[in-house]
LUMPADREN-578543 format. One record per residue (C-alpha): residue in one letter; z, y, x. Coordinates in steps of 0.05 Angstrom, whole numbers, padded with zeros to 5 digits, always signed. Example, Ala and Ser with C-alpha at 12.3 -4.5 7.8 and 13.67 -1.06 7.14 Angstrom:
<sites>
a+00156-00090+00246
s+00143-00021+00273
</sites>
This chain:
<sites>
x-00631-00713-00036
x-00602-00737+00025
x-00610-00674+00061
x-00562-00642+00005
x-00516-00707+00004
x-00512-00689+00085
x-00501-00608+00076
x-00453-00619+00026
x-00413-00672+00078
x-00422-00615+00133
x-00395-00554+00086
x-00340-00606+00065
x-00320-00621+00134
x-00317-00545+00158
x-00264-00530+00103
x-00229-00590+00115
x-00227-00566+00189
x-00213-00497+00167
x-00153-00517+00127
x-00131-00561+00171
x-00133-00500+00223
x-00087-00452+00182
x-00042-00507+00170
x-00028-00515+00237
x-00027-00450+00262
x+00019-00435+00208
x+00070-00481+00236
x+00060-00459+00303
x+00082-00387+00282
x+00137-00403+00247
x+00162-00442+00304
x+00163-00386+00343
x+00215-00362+00295
x+00247-00417+00290
x+00254-00420+00378
x+00277-00349+00363
x+00337-00372+00318
x+00359-00421+00352
x+00367-00376+00416
x+00408-00321+00387
x+00453-00374+00343
x+00469-00409+00400
x+00490-00345+00431
x+00540-00331+00371
x+00567-00403+00359
x+00652-00386+00374
x+00690-00438+00329
x+00751-00389+00339
x+00727-00338+00311
x+00791-00327+00268
x+00812-00295+00205
x+00794-00222+00175
x+00857-00195+00161
x+00879-00126+00127
x+00907-00107+00189
x+00835-00116+00223
x+00817-00056+00172
x+00868-00010+00210
x+00822+00048+00238
x+00760+00038+00199
x+00741+00099+00157
x+00766+00090+00077
x+00698+00067+00048
x+00683+00021+00110
x+00743-00014+00094
x+00738-00014+00017
x+00667-00039+00033
x+00695-00101+00073
x+00749-00111+00013
x+00692-00112-00035
x+00652-00155+00007
x+00715-00211-00006
x+00713-00227+00076
x+00786-00210+00077
x+00828-00275+00085
x+00762-00310+00109
x+00738-00329+00166
x+00696-00279+00214
x+00622-00292+00200
x+00580-00291+00270
x+00511-00321+00238
x+00473-00310+00170
x+00421-00340+00149
x+00388-00297+00083
x+00331-00320+00045
x+00288-00272+00011
x+00229-00256-00041
x+00200-00186-00068
x+00142-00143-00051
x+00117-00115+00012
x+00070-00058+00022
x+00021-00061+00091
x+00006+00004+00097
x+00009+00071+00058
x-00053+00067+00026
x-00042+00001+00007
x-00010-00043-00056
x+00055-00082-00060
x+00037-00152-00045
x+00090-00210-00060
x+00124-00237-00005
x+00169-00288+00030
x+00212-00282+00082
x+00270-00312+00123
x+00321-00277+00164
x+00374-00291+00218
x+00426-00241+00239
x+00479-00252+00289
x+00542-00200+00297
x+00575-00219+00356
x+00520-00202+00401
x+00478-00168+00351
x+00414-00187+00334
x+00363-00203+00283
x+00303-00247+00273
x+00255-00243+00217
x+00196-00284+00196
x+00155-00260+00130
x+00097-00279+00097
x+00052-00242+00050
x+00008-00264+00004
x-00059-00216-00005
x-00102-00263-00049
x-00098-00338-00071
x-00104-00372+00008
x-00109-00311+00045
x-00035-00290+00078
x-00017-00243+00131
x+00048-00265+00168
x+00095-00228+00203
x+00150-00245+00260
x+00203-00182+00276
x+00261-00189+00327
x+00321-00148+00360
x+00350-00183+00416
x+00383-00162+00481
x+00352-00092+00467
x+00285-00110+00456
x+00248-00110+00396
x+00181-00140+00381
x+00137-00142+00318
x+00077-00198+00315
x+00027-00199+00258
x-00022-00252+00241
x-00070-00250+00190
x-00071-00333+00165
x-00027-00340+00221
x-00086-00347+00268
x-00115-00275+00280
x-00072-00229+00317
x-00066-00167+00273
x-00003-00131+00310
x+00039-00146+00375
x+00085-00087+00390
x+00131-00093+00443
x+00152-00028+00475
x+00206+00026+00486
x+00189+00050+00418
x+00187-00020+00385
x+00253-00032+00415
x+00287+00040+00386
x+00250+00016+00320
x+00275-00056+00311
x+00347-00040+00331
x+00349+00010+00278
x+00319-00039+00231
x+00380-00082+00265
x+00430-00033+00246
x+00408-00026+00177
x+00395-00104+00157
x+00468-00115+00194
x+00492-00098+00118
x+00483-00169+00102
x+00536-00187+00149
x+00598-00140+00133
x+00644-00164+00202
x+00591-00123+00244
x+00632-00067+00219
x+00691-00091+00253
x+00652-00089+00326
x+00688-00023+00358
x+00655-00037+00422
x+00595-00023+00394
x+00606+00019+00338
x+00644+00096+00343
x+00662+00126+00280
x+00650+00202+00286
x+00649+00227+00211
x+00664+00208+00142
x+00691+00223+00074
x+00710+00185+00005
x+00642+00150-00001
x+00603+00169+00067
x+00607+00146+00135
x+00572+00167+00198
x+00570+00128+00262
x+00535+00125+00334
x+00516+00045+00344
x+00504+00016+00417
x+00484-00047+00447
x+00452-00068+00506
x+00427+00005+00527
x+00403+00027+00463
x+00437+00078+00416
x+00427+00101+00342
x+00459+00143+00291
x+00474+00107+00229
x+00499+00133+00163
x+00529+00083+00103
x+00535+00109+00038
x+00584+00084-00014
x+00603+00078-00089
x+00674+00085-00113
x+00679+00012-00126
x+00667+00002-00050
x+00599-00030-00059
x+00542-00003-00011
x+00492+00041-00038
x+00450+00059+00022
x+00438+00060+00098
x+00399+00111+00137
x+00374+00104+00204
x+00320+00131+00249
x+00253+00084+00265
x+00187+00094+00294
x+00130+00104+00235
x+00055+00098+00249
x-00007+00061+00259
x+00012+00045+00331
x+00050+00054+00380
x+00024+00112+00416
x+00011+00152+00349
x+00083+00131+00321
x+00136+00179+00313
x+00212+00173+00303
x+00226+00181+00231
x+00283+00172+00179
x+00283+00106+00141
x+00336+00091+00088
x+00346+00027+00050
x+00374+00031-00018
x+00421-00022-00050
x+00417-00047-00122
x+00459-00100-00147
x+00510-00145-00113
x+00520-00225-00117
x+00573-00271-00094
x+00543-00323-00053
x+00608-00369-00041
x+00658-00316-00040
x+00624-00268+00002
x+00595-00210-00043
x+00524-00181-00012
x+00467-00136-00035
x+00427-00167-00082
x+00359-00119-00079
x+00336-00072-00016
x+00291-00013-00020
x+00257+00007+00039
x+00227+00080+00038
x+00198+00118+00101
x+00225+00195+00092
x+00171+00230+00114
x+00153+00303+00114
x+00098+00292+00056
x+00148+00257+00017
x+00187+00191+00017
x+00142+00122+00021
x+00166+00062-00014
x+00147+00005+00030
x+00189-00058+00017
x+00226-00097-00041
x+00266-00147-00016
x+00313-00193-00064
x+00361-00236-00028
x+00353-00305-00059
x+00408-00341-00021
x+00456-00333+00030
x+00486-00386+00091
x+00527-00367+00146
x+00562-00403+00207
</sites>
């Protein structure tokens, strides 16, 4: 009896130890995101950012100017930092199902960057945590199972380019980015479609924005690297499709964002984000 009781205590102790280990590891991993977000926010704090006026839209393609009016930013202070909380679902790989996800973003416009932390629930008590970022021309994607066991740690020229492409697509969540004439060159547009070249810190990509007739955003198309690892990844088109919009304290932003890889074998739907809350600085 004593032997069984002792064994039970040992097993309980191991379980408690593992739980504490995972909790601490999760906090450490999340704090990596917190530190990065603090860095990019500090570089984008401008107390005298100015008011976005109607004349601020002069020179923009018609559909882009209409989108900025639709967003409600005209007449308000220029936004340089946005924090978004989202829920939704995520597909870790093409041969896997969708799993619930919770995530947090910081986006900055004056010095364009983003950092994102997401946690995927694979099964009760079993999670995969991910950190993705772009800052000063450098990207990084770090993925850990249970915030402990490293699944991926990508930081290369391909990662830089892919993270930059994601950043451009995510900038639809911070409309004043479209006013950055130093980094954005509009090269073609019609009544509902605009194409531009975006440059930052030696990086360059072409992005296409599609708008609805009411001024809201329909979708954005960029190029990013897709593949199981950095060596085998190839540059592919990536489309973010917007569904609905929501007013966050006077700023109208997309409500749902679905991400698709546009591959030769067909479109791969891999992310479904629902924007739950928005804060800006």
